[in-house]
The first five atom37 places (N, CA, C, CB, O) and aatype in JSON, in Angstrom:
{
  "aatype": [20, 20, 20, 20, 20, 20, 20, 20, 20, 20, 20, 20, 20, 20, 20, 20, 20, 20, 20, 20, 20, 20, 20, 20, 20, 20, 20, 20, 20, 20, 20, 20, 20, 20, 20, 20, 20, 20, 20, 20, 20, 20, 20, 20, 20, 20, 20, 20, 20, 20, 20, 20, 20, 20, 20, 20, 20, 20, 20, 20, 20, 20, 20, 20, 20, 20, 20, 20, 20, 20, 20, 20, 20, 20, 20, 20, 20, 20, 20, 20, 20, 20, 20, 20, 20, 20, 20, 20, 20, 20, 20, 20, 20, 20, 20, 20, 20, 20, 20, 20, 20, 20, 20, 20, 20, 20, 20, 20, 20, 20, 20, 20, 20, 20, 20, 20, 20, 20, 20, 20, 20, 20, 20, 20, 20],
  "atom_mask": [
    [1, 1, 1, 1, 1],
    [1, 1, 1, 1, 1],
    [1, 1, 1, 1, 1],
    [1, 1, 1, 1, 1],
    [1, 1, 1, 1, 1],
    [1, 1, 1, 1, 1],
    [1, 1, 1, 1, 1],
    [1, 1, 1, 1, 1],
    [1, 1, 1, 1, 1],
    [1, 1, 1, 1, 1],
    [1, 1, 1, 1, 1],
    [1, 1, 1, 1, 1],
    [1, 1, 1, 1, 1],
    [1, 1, 1, 1, 1],
    [1, 1, 1, 1, 1],
    [1, 1, 1, 1, 1],
    [1, 1, 1, 1, 1],
    [1, 1, 1, 1, 1],
    [1, 1, 1, 1, 1],
    [1, 1, 1, 1, 1],
    [1, 1, 1, 1, 1],
    [1, 1, 1, 1, 1],
    [1, 1, 1, 1, 1],
    [1, 1, 1, 1, 1],
    [1, 1, 1, 1, 1],
    [1, 1, 1, 1, 1],
    [1, 1, 1, 1, 1],
    [1, 1, 1, 1, 1],
    [1, 1, 1, 1, 1],
    [1, 1, 1, 1, 1],
    [1, 1, 1, 1, 1],
    [1, 1, 1, 1, 1],
    [1, 1, 1, 1, 1],
    [1, 1, 1, 1, 1],
    [1, 1, 1, 1, 1],
    [1, 1, 1, 1, 1],
    [1, 1, 1, 1, 1],
    [1, 1, 1, 1, 1],
    [1, 1, 1, 1, 1],
    [1, 1, 1, 1, 1],
    [1, 1, 1, 1, 1],
    [1, 1, 1, 1, 1],
    [1, 1, 1, 1, 1],
    [1, 1, 1, 1, 1],
    [1, 1, 1, 1, 1],
    [1, 1, 1, 1, 1],
    [1, 1, 1, 1, 1],
    [1, 1, 1, 1, 1],
    [1, 1, 1, 1, 1],
    [1, 1, 1, 1, 1],
    [1, 1, 1, 1, 1],
    [1, 1, 1, 1, 1],
    [1, 1, 1, 1, 1],
    [1, 1, 1, 1, 1],
    [1, 1, 1, 1, 1],
    [1, 1, 1, 1, 1],
    [1, 1, 1, 1, 1],
    [1, 1, 1, 1, 1],
    [1, 1, 1, 1, 1],
    [1, 1, 1, 1, 1],
    [1, 1, 1, 1, 1],
    [1, 1, 1, 1, 1],
    [1, 1, 1, 1, 1],
    [1, 1, 1, 1, 1],
    [1, 1, 1, 1, 1],
    [1, 1, 1, 1, 1],
    [1, 1, 1, 1, 1],
    [1, 1, 1, 1, 1],
    [1, 1, 1, 1, 1],
    [1, 1, 1, 1, 1],
    [1, 1, 1, 1, 1],
    [1, 1, 1, 1, 1],
    [1, 1, 1, 1, 1],
    [1, 1, 1, 1, 1],
    [1, 1, 1, 1, 1],
    [1, 1, 1, 1, 1],
    [1, 1, 1, 1, 1],
    [1, 1, 1, 1, 1],
    [1, 1, 1, 1, 1],
    [1, 1, 1, 1, 1],
    [1, 1, 1, 1, 1],
    [1, 1, 1, 1, 1],
    [1, 1, 1, 1, 1],
    [1, 1, 1, 1, 1],
    [1, 1, 1, 1, 1],
    [1, 1, 1, 1, 1],
    [1, 1, 1, 1, 1],
    [1, 1, 1, 1, 1],
    [1, 1, 1, 1, 1],
    [1, 1, 1, 1, 1],
    [1, 1, 1, 1, 1],
    [1, 1, 1, 1, 1],
    [1, 1, 1, 1, 1],
    [1, 1, 1, 1, 1],
    [1, 1, 1, 1, 1],
    [1, 1, 1, 1, 1],
    [1, 1, 1, 1, 1],
    [1, 1, 1, 1, 1],
    [1, 1, 1, 1, 1],
    [1, 1, 1, 1, 1],
    [1, 1, 1, 1, 1],
    [1, 1, 1, 1, 1],
    [1, 1, 1, 1, 1],
    [1, 1, 1, 1, 1],
    [1, 1, 1, 1, 1],
    [1, 1, 1, 1, 1],
    [1, 1, 1, 1, 1],
    [1, 1, 1, 1, 1],
    [1, 1, 1, 1, 1],
    [1, 1, 1, 1, 1],
    [1, 1, 1, 1, 1],
    [1, 1, 1, 1, 1],
    [1, 1, 1, 1, 1],
    [1, 1, 1, 1, 1],
    [1, 1, 1, 1, 1],
    [1, 1, 1, 1, 1],
    [1, 1, 1, 1, 1],
    [1, 1, 1, 1, 1],
    [1, 1, 1, 1, 1],
    [1, 1, 1, 1, 1],
    [1, 1, 1, 1, 1],
    [1, 1, 1, 1, 1],
    [1, 1, 1, 1, 1],
    [1, 1, 1, 1, 1],
    [1, 1, 1, 1, 1]
  ],
  "atom_positions": [
    [[-38.35, -32.88, 89.34], [-39.22, -32.66, 90.48], [-38.49, -33.02, 91.76], [-40.52, -33.48, 90.35], [-37.6, -33.87, 91.79]],
    [[-38.9, -32.33, 92.82], [-38.3, -32.65, 94.11], [-39.11, -33.74, 94.82], [-38.2, -31.39, 94.99], [-40.06, -34.27, 94.23]],
    [[-38.77, -34.07, 96.05], [-39.43, -35.16, 96.76], [-40.91, -34.91, 97.01], [-38.74, -35.4, 98.07], [-41.67, -35.86, 97.22]],
    [[-41.35, -33.63, 97.0], [-42.77, -33.34, 97.21], [-43.52, -33.22, 95.89], [-42.93, -32.06, 98.01], [-44.71, -32.9, 95.89]],
    [[-42.85, -33.48, 94.77], [-43.51, -33.44, 93.47], [-43.56, -32.06, 92.85], [-44.88, -33.95, 93.6], [-44.18, -31.88, 91.8]],
    [[-42.92, -31.08, 93.47], [-42.9, -29.72, 92.92], [-41.79, -29.59, 91.88], [-42.71, -28.68, 94.04], [-40.71, -30.17, 92.03]],
    [[-42.08, -28.84, 90.84], [-41.08, -28.6, 89.81], [-39.98, -27.68, 90.31], [-41.72, -28.02, 88.57], [-40.27, -26.7, 90.99]],
    [[-38.75, -27.99, 89.98], [-37.63, -27.15, 90.38], [-36.83, -26.67, 89.17], [-36.72, -27.9, 91.33], [-35.88, -25.91, 89.32]],
    [[-37.22, -27.13, 87.97], [-36.53, -26.73, 86.75], [-37.53, -26.64, 85.61], [-35.39, -27.73, 86.41], [-38.35, -27.54, 85.42]],
    [[-37.44, -25.55, 84.86], [-38.28, -25.42, 83.66], [-37.52, -24.6, 82.63], [-39.66, -24.76, 84.0], [-36.58, -23.87, 82.95]],
    [[-37.96, -24.74, 81.4], [-37.41, -23.96, 80.29], [-38.58, -23.26, 79.62], [-36.62, -24.87, 79.28], [-39.52, -23.91, 79.18]],
    [[-38.53, -21.91, 79.54], [-39.64, -21.18, 78.94], [-39.54, -21.15, 77.42], [-39.69, -19.75, 79.49], [-38.61, -21.71, 76.85]],
    [[-40.49, -20.49, 76.77], [-40.56, -20.46, 75.3], [-39.37, -19.74, 74.65], [-41.83, -19.78, 74.87], [-39.15, -19.89, 73.45]],
    [[-38.61, -18.97, 75.42], [-37.43, -18.29, 74.9], [-36.15, -19.12, 75.08], [-37.26, -16.94, 75.58], [-35.08, -18.75, 74.61]],
    [[-36.3, -20.25, 75.78], [-35.13, -21.08, 76.05], [-34.43, -20.72, 77.35], [-34.15, -20.96, 74.93], [-33.37, -21.27, 77.66]],
    [[-35.02, -19.8, 78.15], [-34.44, -19.44, 79.44], [-34.67, -20.58, 80.43], [-35.05, -18.11, 79.98], [-35.77, -21.13, 80.5]],
    [[-33.65, -20.93, 81.17], [-33.77, -21.96, 82.2], [-34.16, -21.29, 83.5], [-32.43, -22.76, 82.36], [-33.53, -20.32, 83.94]],
    [[-35.21, -21.81, 84.12], [-35.7, -21.27, 85.39], [-35.61, -22.4, 86.4], [-37.19, -20.71, 85.26], [-36.18, -23.48, 86.2]],
    [[-34.9, -22.16, 87.5], [-34.73, -23.22, 88.47], [-34.62, -22.67, 89.88], [-33.49, -24.04, 88.13], [-34.43, -21.47, 90.08]],
    [[-34.76, -23.56, 90.84], [-34.52, -23.2, 92.23], [-33.44, -24.13, 92.75], [-35.83, -23.29, 93.1], [-33.18, -25.18, 92.16]],
    [[-32.81, -23.77, 93.83], [-31.74, -24.59, 94.36], [-30.4, -24.17, 93.79], [-31.99, -26.04, 94.07], [-30.23, -23.04, 93.35]],
    [[-29.45, -25.1, 93.81], [-28.12, -24.8, 93.3], [-27.82, -25.74, 92.14], [-27.05, -24.94, 94.41], [-28.55, -26.71, 91.9]],
    [[-26.76, -25.45, 91.44], [-26.4, -26.28, 90.31], [-24.9, -26.33, 90.11], [-27.06, -25.79, 89.05], [-24.17, -25.45, 90.56]],
    [[-24.46, -27.38, 89.43], [-23.06, -27.53, 89.05], [-23.04, -27.73, 87.55], [-22.37, -28.72, 89.81], [-23.85, -28.47, 87.0]],
    [[-22.11, -27.07, 86.9], [-22.01, -27.15, 85.46], [-20.64, -27.7, 85.07], [-22.24, -25.77, 84.81], [-19.61, -27.24, 85.56]],
    [[-20.66, -28.68, 84.19], [-19.4, -29.18, 83.65], [-18.85, -28.16, 82.66], [-19.59, -30.57, 82.98], [-17.64, -27.99, 82.53]],
    [[-19.74, -27.49, 81.96], [-19.39, -26.46, 80.99], [-20.32, -25.28, 81.17], [-19.46, -27.0, 79.54], [-21.52, -25.48, 81.37]],
    [[-19.81, -24.09, 81.11], [-20.62, -22.88, 81.18], [-20.27, -22.04, 79.97], [-20.38, -22.1, 82.52], [-19.11, -21.66, 79.78]],
    [[-21.26, -21.75, 79.15], [-21.01, -20.98, 77.94], [-21.35, -19.51, 78.14], [-21.82, -21.54, 76.77], [-22.38, -19.17, 78.73]],
    [[-20.48, -18.68, 77.67], [-20.73, -17.24, 77.65], [-20.92, -16.87, 76.18], [-19.55, -16.42, 78.32], [-20.09, -17.21, 75.34]],
    [[-22.01, -16.19, 75.9], [-22.29, -15.81, 74.52], [-21.27, -14.78, 74.09], [-23.74, -15.25, 74.37], [-21.13, -13.72, 74.71]],
    [[-20.55, -15.07, 73.03], [-19.55, -14.15, 72.5], [-20.18, -13.32, 71.4], [-18.31, -14.92, 71.96], [-21.08, -13.77, 70.7]],
    [[-19.71, -12.13, 71.26], [-20.23, -11.25, 70.22], [-19.28, -10.09, 70.0], [-21.62, -10.74, 70.58], [-18.14, -10.09, 70.45]],
    [[-19.79, -9.13, 69.3], [-18.99, -7.94, 68.99], [-19.26, -6.84, 70.0], [-19.29, -7.44, 67.56], [-20.27, -6.85, 70.7]],
    [[-18.34, -5.89, 70.07], [-18.46, -4.76, 70.98], [-17.84, -3.55, 70.3], [-17.77, -5.05, 72.36], [-16.76, -3.65, 69.71]],
    [[-18.51, -2.4, 70.37], [-17.98, -1.18, 69.74], [-18.34, 0.03, 70.58], [-18.53, -1.02, 68.3], [-19.46, 0.16, 71.06]],
    [[-17.37, 0.92, 70.75], [-17.62, 2.18, 71.45], [-18.32, 3.14, 70.5], [-16.29, 2.79, 71.99], [-17.87, 3.36, 69.38]],
    [[-19.44, 3.71, 70.97], [-20.2, 4.69, 70.19], [-19.76, 6.11, 70.5], [-21.7, 4.53, 70.46], [-19.9, 7.01, 69.67]],
    [[-19.23, 6.31, 71.71], [-18.81, 7.64, 72.16], [-17.88, 7.45, 73.35], [-20.05, 8.54, 72.54], [-17.49, 6.32, 73.65]],
    [[-17.52, 8.53, 74.01], [-16.68, 8.45, 75.21], [-17.39, 7.77, 76.38], [-16.22, 9.83, 75.63], [-16.74, 7.31, 77.32]],
    [[-18.73, 7.72, 76.32], [-19.49, 7.21, 77.46], [-20.47, 6.09, 77.1], [-20.23, 8.32, 78.11], [-21.28, 5.72, 77.95]],
    [[-20.41, 5.55, 75.89], [-21.38, 4.54, 75.48], [-20.75, 3.46, 74.61], [-22.54, 5.19, 74.74], [-19.94, 3.75, 73.73]],
    [[-21.14, 2.21, 74.88], [-20.66, 1.05, 74.13], [-21.86, 0.19, 73.76], [-19.61, 0.22, 74.96], [-22.79, 0.04, 74.56]],
    [[-21.85, -0.37, 72.55], [-22.85, -1.35, 72.15], [-22.16, -2.7, 72.11], [-23.5, -1.0, 70.75], [-21.1, -2.85, 71.5]],
    [[-22.77, -3.7, 72.79], [-22.18, -5.03, 72.87], [-23.25, -6.08, 72.6], [-21.52, -5.27, 74.25], [-24.41, -5.9, 72.98]],
    [[-22.86, -7.17, 71.95], [-23.81, -8.24, 71.66], [-23.45, -9.54, 72.37], [-23.89, -8.47, 70.17], [-23.89, -10.61, 71.96]],
    [[-22.65, -9.45, 73.41], [-22.23, -10.63, 74.17], [-22.75, -10.54, 75.61], [-20.69, -10.76, 74.17], [-23.18, -9.48, 76.06]],
    [[-22.72, -11.67, 76.31], [-23.17, -11.69, 77.7], [-22.06, -11.3, 78.67], [-23.71, -13.06, 78.06], [-22.29, -11.22, 79.88]],
    [[-20.87, -11.06, 78.15], [-19.74, -10.59, 78.97], [-18.87, -9.71, 78.09], [-18.92, -11.79, 79.56], [-18.85, -9.85, 76.87]],
    [[-18.15, -8.8, 78.73], [-17.3, -7.91, 77.94], [-16.46, -7.02, 78.82], [-18.13, -7.07, 77.02], [-16.28, -7.27, 80.02]],
    [[-15.94, -5.98, 78.2], [-15.09, -5.02, 78.91], [-15.63, -3.62, 78.7], [-13.63, -5.13, 78.42], [-16.34, -3.34, 77.73]],
    [[-15.27, -2.74, 79.61], [-15.69, -1.34, 79.51], [-14.57, -0.47, 80.06], [-17.02, -1.09, 80.29], [-13.76, -0.9, 80.88]],
    [[-14.56, 0.76, 79.58], [-13.59, 1.74, 80.09], [-14.35, 3.01, 80.42], [-12.45, 2.01, 79.04], [-15.0, 3.6, 79.56]],
    [[-14.25, 3.44, 81.67], [-14.72, 4.78, 82.03], [-13.53, 5.68, 81.75], [-15.23, 4.88, 83.56], [-12.49, 5.58, 82.41]],
    [[-13.68, 6.55, 80.77], [-12.55, 7.35, 80.3], [-12.18, 8.45, 81.3], [-12.87, 7.96, 78.94], [-12.94, 8.79, 82.2]],
    [[-10.99, 8.98, 81.11], [-10.48, 10.05, 81.97], [-11.49, 11.19, 82.02], [-9.11, 10.56, 81.47], [-12.03, 11.59, 80.99]],
    [[-11.74, 11.71, 83.19], [-12.63, 12.84, 83.46], [-14.11, 12.52, 83.27], [-12.26, 13.99, 82.58], [-14.93, 13.43, 83.28]],
    [[-14.47, 11.24, 83.09], [-15.87, 10.83, 82.99], [-16.24, 10.04, 84.24], [-16.13, 9.99, 81.7], [-15.36, 9.57, 84.96]],
    [[-17.54, 9.9, 84.5], [-18.0, 9.15, 85.66], [-18.88, 7.96, 85.3], [-18.74, 10.06, 86.59], [-19.28, 7.2, 86.19]],
    [[-19.19, 7.77, 84.01], [-20.09, 6.7, 83.62], [-19.71, 6.1, 82.27], [-21.51, 7.2, 83.58], [-19.05, 6.73, 81.45]],
    [[-20.16, 4.86, 82.07], [-20.1, 4.18, 80.77], [-21.38, 3.36, 80.68], [-18.78, 3.27, 80.62], [-21.64, 2.53, 81.55]],
    [[-22.17, 3.59, 79.63], [-23.4, 2.83, 79.4], [-23.12, 1.76, 78.37], [-24.55, 3.75, 78.93], [-22.55, 2.02, 77.31]],
    [[-23.53, 0.54, 78.69], [-23.39, -0.61, 77.79], [-24.79, -0.95, 77.27], [-22.71, -1.84, 78.53], [-25.66, -1.34, 78.05]],
    [[-24.99, -0.82, 75.97], [-26.25, -1.21, 75.34], [-26.12, -2.68, 74.98], [-26.59, -0.32, 74.06], [-25.2, -3.06, 74.26]],
    [[-27.04, -3.51, 75.49], [-26.88, -4.94, 75.34], [-28.25, -5.64, 75.37], [-25.97, -5.49, 76.45], [-29.04, -5.38, 76.28]],
    [[-28.54, -6.5, 74.4], [-29.85, -7.16, 74.34], [-30.1, -8.18, 75.44], [-30.0, -7.82, 73.02], [-31.24, -8.6, 75.62]],
    [[-29.07, -8.59, 76.18], [-29.24, -9.59, 77.23], [-29.72, -8.99, 78.55], [-27.95, -10.31, 77.46], [-30.04, -9.74, 79.47]],
    [[-29.78, -7.67, 78.67], [-30.17, -7.04, 79.94], [-31.68, -7.19, 80.15], [-29.76, -5.54, 79.96], [-32.49, -6.79, 79.3]],
    [[-32.02, -7.76, 81.28], [-33.42, -7.92, 81.69], [-33.59, -7.21, 83.03], [-33.82, -9.44, 81.79], [-32.61, -6.83, 83.67]],
    [[-34.84, -7.05, 83.46], [-35.11, -6.37, 84.72], [-34.4, -7.02, 85.89], [-36.61, -6.35, 84.99], [-33.86, -6.33, 86.77]],
    [[-34.38, -8.36, 85.9], [-33.79, -9.06, 87.04], [-32.4, -9.65, 86.73], [-34.71, -10.16, 87.48], [-31.94, -10.54, 87.44]],
    [[-31.75, -9.16, 85.68], [-30.39, -9.62, 85.37], [-29.45, -9.32, 86.53], [-29.87, -8.96, 84.08], [-29.56, -8.27, 87.18]],
    [[-28.53, -10.22, 86.78], [-27.43, -9.96, 87.7], [-26.26, -9.52, 86.83], [-27.07, -11.23, 88.59], [-25.88, -10.22, 85.9]],
    [[-25.7, -8.38, 87.13], [-24.58, -7.86, 86.36], [-23.39, -7.7, 87.3], [-24.95, -6.49, 85.66], [-23.43, -6.91, 88.25]],
    [[-22.35, -8.46, 87.01], [-21.17, -8.46, 87.86], [-20.07, -7.62, 87.22], [-20.68, -9.89, 88.1], [-19.86, -7.67, 86.01]],
    [[-19.37, -6.86, 88.05], [-18.29, -6.0, 87.6], [-17.0, -6.38, 88.31], [-18.62, -4.51, 87.84], [-17.01, -6.7, 89.5]],
    [[-15.89, -6.34, 87.57], [-14.57, -6.52, 88.16], [-13.66, -5.46, 87.58], [-14.01, -7.97, 87.9], [-13.42, -5.43, 86.38]],
    [[-13.14, -4.6, 88.43], [-12.19, -3.59, 87.96], [-10.88, -4.29, 87.62], [-11.95, -2.48, 89.04], [-10.42, -5.17, 88.34]],
    [[-10.29, -3.89, 86.48], [-9.02, -4.48, 86.05], [-7.91, -3.44, 85.96], [-9.2, -5.16, 84.69], [-6.85, -3.69, 85.4]],
    [[-8.17, -2.28, 86.54], [-7.15, -1.23, 86.61], [-7.29, -0.54, 87.97], [-7.31, -0.19, 85.43], [-8.21, -0.81, 88.73]],
    [[-6.35, 0.35, 88.25], [-6.39, 1.1, 89.51], [-7.61, 2.01, 89.5], [-5.08, 1.93, 89.71], [-7.77, 2.82, 88.58]],
    [[-8.46, 1.9, 90.49], [-9.66, 2.73, 90.59], [-9.45, 3.9, 91.55], [-10.85, 1.89, 91.05], [-10.39, 4.65, 91.83]],
    [[-8.25, 4.05, 92.06], [-7.92, 5.09, 93.04], [-8.88, 5.06, 94.23], [-7.96, 6.48, 92.37], [-9.29, 6.09, 94.76]],
    [[-9.22, 3.84, 94.64], [-10.07, 3.64, 95.81], [-11.56, 3.73, 95.55], [-9.71, 4.62, 96.83], [-12.35, 3.55, 96.47]],
    [[-11.98, 4.02, 94.32], [-13.4, 4.11, 93.99], [-13.94, 2.73, 93.63], [-13.63, 5.11, 92.81], [-13.22, 1.9, 93.07]],
    [[-15.2, 2.49, 93.94], [-15.84, 1.23, 93.6], [-16.82, 1.45, 92.47], [-16.54, 0.62, 94.83], [-17.81, 2.15, 92.65]],
    [[-16.58, 0.86, 91.29], [-17.55, 0.96, 90.2], [-18.84, 0.22, 90.59], [-16.95, 0.37, 88.87], [-18.79, -0.81, 91.26]],
    [[-19.98, 0.75, 90.17], [-21.27, 0.16, 90.51], [-22.24, 0.33, 89.35], [-21.84, 0.8, 91.8], [-22.0, 1.12, 88.44]],
    [[-23.34, -0.41, 89.4], [-24.4, -0.31, 88.39], [-25.32, 0.82, 88.81], [-25.19, -1.67, 88.22], [-26.03, 0.71, 89.81]],
    [[-25.31, 1.91, 88.06], [-26.14, 3.08, 88.39], [-27.55, 2.95, 87.83], [-25.48, 4.35, 87.86], [-28.51, 3.41, 88.44]],
    [[-27.67, 2.32, 86.64], [-28.99, 2.15, 86.0], [-28.99, 0.83, 85.25], [-29.31, 3.33, 85.03], [-27.95, 0.35, 84.78]],
    [[-30.19, 0.24, 85.15], [-30.37, -1.01, 84.41], [-31.72, -0.95, 83.72], [-30.26, -2.25, 85.36], [-32.74, -0.78, 84.38]],
    [[-31.74, -1.09, 82.4], [-32.97, -1.01, 81.61], [-33.13, -2.3, 80.82], [-32.95, 0.23, 80.65], [-32.22, -2.71, 80.11]],
    [[-34.29, -2.93, 80.95], [-34.53, -4.19, 80.27], [-34.79, -3.98, 78.78], [-35.7, -4.92, 80.9], [-35.37, -2.98, 78.38]],
    [[-34.35, -4.95, 77.99], [-34.67, -5.0, 76.56], [-36.17, -5.23, 76.44], [-33.84, -6.13, 75.8], [-36.69, -6.17, 77.05]],
    [[-36.89, -4.4, 75.67], [-38.33, -4.56, 75.48], [-38.69, -4.18, 74.05], [-39.13, -3.69, 76.5], [-38.98, -3.01, 73.78]],
    [[-38.67, -5.15, 73.13], [-38.95, -4.86, 71.73], [-40.33, -4.23, 71.5], [-38.84, -6.13, 70.92], [-40.5, -3.44, 70.58]],
    [[-41.32, -4.59, 72.33], [-42.66, -4.02, 72.15], [-42.69, -2.51, 72.4], [-43.65, -4.71, 73.08], [-43.52, -1.8, 71.83]],
    [[-41.79, -2.03, 73.23], [-41.69, -0.59, 73.5], [-40.5, 0.04, 72.78], [-41.56, -0.33, 75.0], [-40.21, 1.22, 72.95]],
    [[-39.82, -0.76, 71.98], [-38.62, -0.34, 71.27], [-37.55, 0.2, 72.23], [-38.98, 0.73, 70.23], [-36.85, 1.16, 71.92]],
    [[-37.45, -0.45, 73.39], [-36.45, -0.09, 74.38], [-35.29, -1.06, 74.29], [-37.05, -0.1, 75.8], [-35.48, -2.28, 74.33]],
    [[-34.1, -0.53, 74.16], [-32.91, -1.37, 74.11], [-32.44, -1.66, 75.53], [-31.78, -0.69, 73.3], [-32.5, -0.79, 76.41]],
    [[-31.98, -2.87, 75.75], [-31.42, -3.22, 77.05], [-30.12, -2.48, 77.26], [-31.2, -4.72, 77.16], [-29.33, -2.3, 76.34]],
    [[-29.89, -2.04, 78.5], [-28.64, -1.35, 78.8], [-28.39, -1.34, 80.3], [-28.67, 0.08, 78.26], [-29.3, -1.55, 81.11]],
    [[-27.15, -1.1, 80.64], [-26.79, -0.84, 82.04], [-25.69, 0.21, 82.04], [-26.34, -2.15, 82.78], [-24.91, 0.31, 81.09]],
    [[-25.65, 0.98, 83.11], [-24.66, 2.05, 83.24], [-23.76, 1.76, 84.42], [-25.35, 3.43, 83.39], [-24.22, 1.59, 85.55]],
    [[-22.47, 1.72, 84.15], [-21.46, 1.56, 85.19], [-21.02, 2.96, 85.59], [-20.23, 0.68, 84.69], [-20.76, 3.8, 84.73]],
    [[-20.93, 3.22, 86.89], [-20.56, 4.56, 87.36], [-19.51, 4.47, 88.46], [-21.8, 5.32, 87.86], [-19.34, 3.45, 89.13]],
    [[-18.83, 5.6, 88.62], [-17.96, 5.83, 89.76], [-18.4, 7.15, 90.38], [-16.42, 5.85, 89.34], [-18.96, 8.0, 89.68]],
    [[-18.16, 7.36, 91.68], [-18.69, 8.55, 92.36], [-18.21, 9.89, 91.8], [-18.32, 8.48, 93.79], [-18.97, 10.86, 91.81]],
    [[-16.98, 9.95, 91.33], [-16.47, 11.21, 90.76], [-15.38, 10.89, 89.75], [-15.94, 12.15, 91.88], [-14.78, 9.82, 89.79]],
    [[-15.12, 11.83, 88.86], [-14.12, 11.64, 87.81], [-12.71, 11.64, 88.39], [-14.25, 12.74, 86.73], [-12.41, 12.35, 89.35]],
    [[-11.85, 10.83, 87.77], [-10.44, 10.79, 88.17], [-9.56, 11.0, 86.94], [-10.1, 9.44, 88.88], [-10.06, 11.01, 85.81]],
    [[-8.28, 11.15, 87.16], [-7.34, 11.46, 86.07], [-6.74, 10.22, 85.42], [-6.22, 12.32, 86.59], [-5.63, 10.28, 84.88]],
    [[-7.45, 9.1, 85.46], [-7.0, 7.9, 84.76], [-8.21, 7.07, 84.35], [-6.03, 7.07, 85.65], [-9.29, 7.21, 84.92]],
    [[-8.02, 6.22, 83.35], [-9.09, 5.33, 82.9], [-9.4, 4.3, 83.97], [-8.71, 4.64, 81.58], [-8.51, 3.88, 84.71]],
    [[-10.66, 3.9, 84.05], [-11.05, 2.79, 84.91], [-11.51, 1.68, 83.97], [-12.19, 3.21, 85.95], [-12.51, 1.82, 83.27]],
    [[-10.78, 0.58, 83.97], [-11.09, -0.56, 83.11], [-11.86, -1.61, 83.91], [-9.8, -1.18, 82.5], [-11.52, -1.91, 85.06]],
    [[-12.91, -2.15, 83.28], [-13.83, -3.03, 84.0], [-14.21, -4.21, 83.1], [-15.09, -2.26, 84.45], [-14.5, -4.03, 81.92]],
    [[-14.22, -5.4, 83.68], [-14.84, -6.56, 83.04], [-16.26, -6.66, 83.57], [-14.03, -7.88, 83.3], [-16.49, -6.43, 84.76]],
    [[-17.22, -7.0, 82.71], [-18.61, -7.17, 83.14], [-19.17, -8.49, 82.64], [-19.47, -6.01, 82.65], [-18.71, -9.03, 81.64]],
    [[-20.18, -8.99, 83.36], [-20.8, -10.26, 83.03], [-22.28, -10.18, 83.4], [-20.1, -11.44, 83.75], [-22.62, -9.85, 84.53]],
    [[-23.14, -10.49, 82.43], [-24.6, -10.48, 82.64], [-25.05, -11.92, 82.86], [-25.35, -9.82, 81.42], [-24.73, -12.8, 82.06]],
    [[-25.8, -12.16, 83.93], [-26.36, -13.48, 84.2], [-27.88, -13.33, 84.29], [-25.77, -14.09, 85.52], [-28.4, -12.49, 85.03]],
    [[-28.56, -14.17, 83.54], [-30.04, -14.19, 83.56], [-30.52, -15.54, 84.08], [-30.64, -13.92, 82.15], [-31.73, -15.77, 84.17]]
  ]
}
């Protein structure tokens, strides 16, 4: 609680930490898991961080991932030459078992280029 008696930290029934303010962590864990390409434009991953490749002549890569929520922050870092293009999150769909919707996000570039675009990604909830 803060000085006015208001709660600033809670943990919900799923184990998600909900807080306001800032924090410092001595250790930060990233959930590790497996990752597999399903096609030229789709990957299934079970980790909270991973890698993606937008293949030659494509403009998108969709990552299917159970950690994606409506308000997830998804960070991208290009690890190859993007030829001046900035990869961005084009779509984000929350995991919703009641609707049988798989969580996913789509990384896009404005137009296709003649080389792969390699990207590291990280989901924060």
